[in-house]
C-alpha positions, 0 to 999 in steps of 0.5 A: 500500500502506498503512502497517501499524503493528507490533502484534507485537514482541520482547516478544511473543516473550519472553512466549511463551518464558516457556512454555519451561522448562529441564527441570533447573532450575525456571525458564523460559529467559527467567528463566534468561537463556538468550535472548540476542537476539530480533528481529522484522520485518514479513514483506513476502513472506508470503502475503497481505502487503499485501492489505487485510484480511489480518493482517500476518505477521512474521519472528523471529530468536531467539538462545539459549544453554545453561548449558553446552556439555555441556547434555544437554537442549539439543536438547529446549530448542531444539525446545520454542522452535521449537514454541512459536514455530511456534504463533504465527499472527503468525509466518511465518518463525522462525529459532532459533540456538544461540549460545555467545558470550558464555558464560552465567553465573548472573548472567544469571538474573533476580533473582526466579529467583535468589531461587527457586533460593536463590542 
């Protein structure tokens, strides 16, 4: 089996998640700092893995949080995350986990997002 260079990375996931907006704030979940962890690994068990000419497939694990434990939109946001990642043909396995630690704070918002929100 030949060595396959990883051409898909966590950066690709972050870019894709910029399409997922918070319905209550005019920023996406990456700008808001709601994405806590993204890990991507080659899926050696995906159908066709190791067969010449078959593109590699990857597994992704994503931890996201919400701005508060009472966020009424949390299920909708998680579903948008799953749907956005499911649309990526490079991914064979996707795990999205809602986490609460560490607690989200407004300091996690990127600088451009803070300026957009006027904070």
